N, C-alpha and C positions, 0 to 999 in steps of 0.2 A: 565798173562798180567798185566801190570801196568795201572793205570788210566791215560787216555789221553783225552784232550779236544780240539776239532776242531771247527772252525767257518764255517758254510755254509751260503753263501750269495746267496739267492734264489730269483730271479726276475721273476715274472709271469706277464701276460698281464694285470691283474687287481690290483695286489699289489706286493710289495717286502718285504723281511724281512731278518734279521740276526738271525740265529739259532745256538746255541751252542749244540754240541753233545759230551757228556762224555762217553767214552767206558771203561767199567769195565770187569771183568772176564766173566760175563754172560749176560750183558745187555748193551744197548745204551740208555742213558737218554737225552732227548731234552729239551732245555730251549730257548724260544724266547726272544731275548734281544731288538729287534727293529722291528717295522712294519711301512710301509709307503705306500701310495697309488701310483698307476701307471696307465697310460692310455694315449691315444693319445691326442695331442695338435694340433689344426688346426690353421695354419697361412696362410691367404689368401686362396688359393685353395689346399694347401698341408697339409697332415696329418703327423705330426712328433712325435717322442719320445722326452720327456723332459730329454735328456741324461745327461746334466750337473747337473740337480737336482738329478737324480738317482745316479750320481757319488758322490755328496755330501752326499746322504743318506747312501750309502754303507760305506763311510768313517766314518760316524756317528755310523753305526752299529759296525764297527771295534773298535772304541773308547769305546763304551759301553761294548763290549765283553771283552776288555782288563781290563776295570775298574772292571768288575765283577769277572774275573778269575785271572788276574794278569799275566798269561802266556798261550799262545796258541801253540798247536803242529802243527798248520797249518791253512790255510784258502783256500777255493775254491769257485768259483762263477759259477752258472748255470743260464741260461736264456732261453727264447723262441728261436726258430731257425730263420734262413734265413736273419735277418736284420743285418746291418753293418754300420760302419763309414769309411770314406775315409780320409787318411792322405796324406798331401802334403809335400812340402819341409820343412825340420826341424821338421817333424812329427806333424805339426799343423793339427787340425781337420778341414776338409773342409765342412762347412755347418753343419746343424743339421740333424742327421740321420732320415730317413723317415720311417714311420710306414708301415708294410706290408699290411695294409688294405687301403692304399692310392690308389686313382683311376688311378695312372700313368701306372699301368700294365693292365688296362682294354683292352682287345683285343690283348694282347701281344702274346698269344699262337699261334694264327693264323699267326702272322708275323714271329714268330720263326720257325714254321713248314714250311714256304716257303723257309727258308734258309737250315734247316736240317729237313727232314721228321720225323714224330712222332716216327716211328719204329726205326729209327737210333738213335734218342735221347735216347730212352729207352735202347738200346744196349750199349750206352756209359755210362749211369749213373744208370740204374735200379731204378730211382726215379719216384714217381708218379707226374703227371703234375698238378701243382697249379700255378696260375699266380703270386703268391706272392713269389715264390722261388727266391733265390738270383740271379741266372743267368738271369732270366727274368727281375728282377729289373734293373740289369746292362744293359741289352739290351735296355730296355725302355729309360734309360739315354743316351745311345749311339744314339738311333734314334731321341731323342730330341735335340741332339747336346749339351749335358750338359757340361758346362765349368769345373764343378767339376771333372767329369770323366777324362777330358783331363789333368787336373793338378794332378790327383791322382798318388801317388807313392806306396801306400800300402792300401789294403782293410783288415780291421779287423772286424770279426763278433762280435756281441755285447759283449759276455763274454771275448773274446780275447782283445777287446778294453780296457775294464776295467783292465784286467791283465797287459796290456802294461802300463797303467797309474800307476798301482801298482808297477811294476818291471822294466819297460824299455825293456822288452822282447817282440818281435813281432813274434807270431806264430799262427797257426790255430790248435786247438785241434781236434782230430779225430772225435768225435761224432758230434760236431757242424759243422765241415767241410762237413760232409756227408749230411747236409740238404740243400746244396746250389744248387743242380742240375748241379754242375761243378766238382763233384768227381766221379772217376771211381772205383767202388768197386771191380772189377776184378783185375785191375792193382794195386790198393792200393795207388792211388795218384790223383792229379788233372787230369781232362780229357783234356789234352793239345790240342788235335786235335779239340775237340768240342769248346773249348774256342777260338781257332784260327778261326774256321769257323763262329763263332758268331761275329768275328771282335772285340773281347774284348782284352784289354791289359793283357797279361799273367803275366807281371812283378808285377802286384798289388796283386797277390795271394801268400800269405806267405807260408813258410815251414810248413808242417803238422807234428804234434808230437803225440806220443801215449798218450792215456788217462792214467792219473796218473803220468805224468811227473812233477817232482819238478822244478818249474821255478826259484826258488831262493828267497832270502829275499826281503821284501818290500823296496822301496826306502827310503833313509834317511829322505827326507822331509815329506813323509807320516808317517814314524815312529815318527817324532817329532810332527806332527800335531795330531796324534791319541793316542800317548802314548805307541804305540806298539814298540817292539824291538825284533829282532831275530825271526820274524815270516816268515816262508816260505809260498809262494804262490804255490799252487798245481793245475795243470791243471786237475781238476776232470772231470767227465763226464759232460761237459759244456752244452750240450743240456739237458734241464730239463727232457725230457722224458727218455734220456739215464740214468740220475741219478735215476729217478723213477723206471725204470726197474731193476737197480742194487739192489733196495730194495725190489723187489718182493719176498715174502717168500715162493718160490716154493721149492718142494722136488725133489731131483735128481731122475730121472727115470720116473717121472710123465709127461704125455703129457698135457701141459698147454698153455694157451694164457694169455696175459696181457691186461688190460684195464686201461689206465691212464686217469682218469676222472676229467675234470675241464673245463676251457673255451673251450678247444678242448678236444675231446675224441680221444685217439690214441690207436688202438687195433691191436695187432699183436702177433707174436711168436719170440722167440730167436732161431736163427739158426747159423750154423758154416760158411755157404757160402751164397752169395746172390742168390736169386731165380729170375732169369731173363729169362722168357719164354713168350710164346704167351698169356697164360692165365693171368699171372701177368700184362702184358701190357694191355690186354682187360679190366681187372678189376681195373686198375689204382692203383696197390699196389706199395709200395715203399720199398727200401732197405737202411736202415740207420745204422750207426755205434753204437755199444754197447761196454761196458767195456770188455777188454781182446781181442779186435779185432773181437768180435761177430757181427752178423748182426741182426738188428731188422726189420723183415719182417712185415710190418704193413700198416694200412690204417688210414688216417686222416679223422675224422668225425667232423662236426662243433661243436658238444659238447653243453655245457650249455651256450654258447654264446647267443643263442636265448632267453633263460630265463633271462640272465643278461641284455640284451638290452631291453627286455620288461619291466623289473623292472626299468631301468633308464628312460624309456619313461614315465612310470606312476609317477615316482618321479618328473619329470619335470612338470607334470600336477598337482602336489600337493598331490599325493596319494603315501605314503611311506609304503612299505611292507618289512618285513624281509623275508629271504629265508625260514625260518621255517614256517612263515605264508602262503607264497605262496605254499609250499609243502602241508600244511594242506588243503588249499582251493582246490588244485589239487586232493587230495584224495577224496574229497566230490563231485567233478565235474562229469558230465556225461562222461563215457568212449567213446573213438573213435568218438568224434564229427566230427573231421576232421583228415585225414591222411596226414602228411607233409613229405616232403623230406628236412631234415635239411641242406643238402649240396647244395640246390638250390642257384645259384649265386646271386639271389636277397637278400639273407640273409647275405652276406659277410661283407658289410660295416656298420659302425655305423649309427644309425638313428631310425626312428619310426618303431620298429619291429612289434608291433601289427598290424599296418596298412599294412605292407608288408605281414604278414601272412594272413590277410583278403584278400589281393589282390591275393595271391597264391591260396587261396581257391576258389575265384571267377573264376580264370582262369582254375582251375581243376574241376569245377562243384560241389563244396562242400559247405556246410554251414560253415560260419566262426565261430570260437569260440566266446562265449559271456561272458565277464567278465574275470578277472585274473585267476580264477581257471581253466576254460576251456582252456585258452591260454597255461598256464603252463603244464596242463595235456597233451595237444596235442603235445607240444614240447618234453616232457619227453617220451611219448609213441613212438614218432618218433625215438628217440635215441635208445630205446630198440629194435625196429625193424631194425635199422641200424646195431646194434650189431649182430643180427641173420644173416643178409645178409653177413656181413664181415666174421663171423665164417665159414659159409658154403663155401664161396669162398676161404678163406684161406686154409681150409682143401683140397679143390680141387687143389689149386696151389702147396701145399707142399706135398700132398699125404699121410697125416697122420691125424688121428682123434684127436680132442681136447676133453679132459675129463673134465677139470675144467678151469674156468676163474678167474684169480687173478685180482681183481679190487683194484686200489690204487688211492690216491689223494683226494683232497677236495670234489669231487663230490660224494664220497661214503657216505658222511654224509646224502645224500638224500636216505633214506632206501627204499622208493618206487621205485626209479630208479634201485637200486640193485635187488629188488625182481622182478620187471618187466623184467630186463635183464635176470634173471634166467628163468622166465616163457617164455619169447619170444624165447630164444635160446634153451631151454630144457637142459641147462647145470647147474651144480653146480657153484655158484659164491661165492668165498671167498674174503671178503672185508677187507682191511687193509694192511699196515698202511695208515692213512690219510696223514701224513707228509712224504710221500714216497720220494719226491724229495730231501728234506733236508737230510733225512736219507741216501739215496743213495749217495748223495754228500759227506757226512761225511764218509760213508763206503769206498768209493774209496780213500779218503785221508788217511784213516787208513791203507788200503792195501799198498798204495804208500810208507808210512813211516814205514811199517813193524809191525804195531800194530796188524793187522789182516793178516793171511797168504794168504787168497784167497777169491774169491767170494762165494764159498760154505760156508765158515765160516761166512762170512758177512750175508748171508741169514739165517743161523741158528741163528745168533744173533738177527736178526729181528723177527724171530718166538718166541724167548725167551722174547722179549721186548714189544710187542704190542698185544693187544686183537684183535683177528681176528673173524669176524662174517661170518657165512656160511648161504647162501640162497639156498634152494633147490627149483627146479621148482615145482609149485603146481597147476597152472591153465593154462597150455600151449594151450589147445584146443581153448580158446576164442581169441587167437591171430591169428588163421589161416586166417579168412576172412579179417581182417584189413591188415594182411601181404600180402595177394594177391593184395589188392589195393596199398599197398606200393610198391610192385614190379612193378606194372603197371606204377607208377609215374617215375620209373627210365628209362623207355624206350623212 
């Protein structure tokens, strides 16, 4: 293999960055060229993404990458799922895209299930029910009589919107399309009948393309603005979890689960066909797309969002803590002061998270945490217990035993969480790489351009390139009583 350098534009809920990945015969080497903040912007009563600023930032990342390398073999963008922009006549952007944590979808599930019963919904899509999913956002717009939806000619999910601005090509990449609650994984296309029954305009849903499709070169005006030329845009695994799973350093033949740890925790397994059955419905699992047409059978867990929002609340009060400081305080705090359900609806929106946690404890008859250390410890312990619950239910739905959990993403820098995940689940946890999303993004680009032959080779490259840390379960017994309390909170 010759040396090849690709640019991953990786946009997360808290920050975005441009990462260069150079692939040699034995390794992939990453270099961050640009990092920028991301987050919701409230305008009156609506929570938006600052989409135009993000567009300026990704172009800046491209310019910096070209300045550093001189030549790129390709670029690909991945983002969070479900959110979208609407294009009207002449492809103009209609309004500013709305953030998935906006309150417009509060109560939307009950309204949707009056149109199509829950069981039928799951048969159509195999997707877990979350009010933030694209179809429910569109339904909320319809019920509000949104003029934007009436004028829309195309809906483009966030990474597809940026790809359109880069290339002029309007498509929906497979992995991101499967996050919408409008994709039929059995049929392999949009769930046309469901869309019709929801009363939504089918015409706005673009053609779905395979992961790894080369969309073509960037537009001439972008090339002139950034200094880039002859750079192909590749529809990588555009859902950030899809990219992260592509970088899981799993060994063929091993029964493994993945844990993508960050603002959200996404825990699941890679399967060949969707698992759509009564247990998957009852446990609210989801079937989302992966590279090569695989299915990520997984569960969304609120993740480190609770810790992030606690930290932001304390910062607003004039008390600034680094994540390392909070982790250290949590290590010294009293264990199991309170058992939380991280997926409680009261924790979804931005705001005063410590106050919400205290109110949750009051309602469930528990003592509220006292001080940052106890708050962070309670949040982290709750995640570890969520992982245990998901592993057990995933094994039940899939009918196979999970031997090892591959944890990837920024959350694995919290070594306590990794160890507690091993202890709570009774499974070995292999942590790494941290930069899984950017790595997987680049790996898919490399496969698409023939630099790597297949996903197996890409995962071998990941094992060669990054230090992996193994956590063995050491103290599982002490989690039994708290876990019983945790299970009671789910009923």
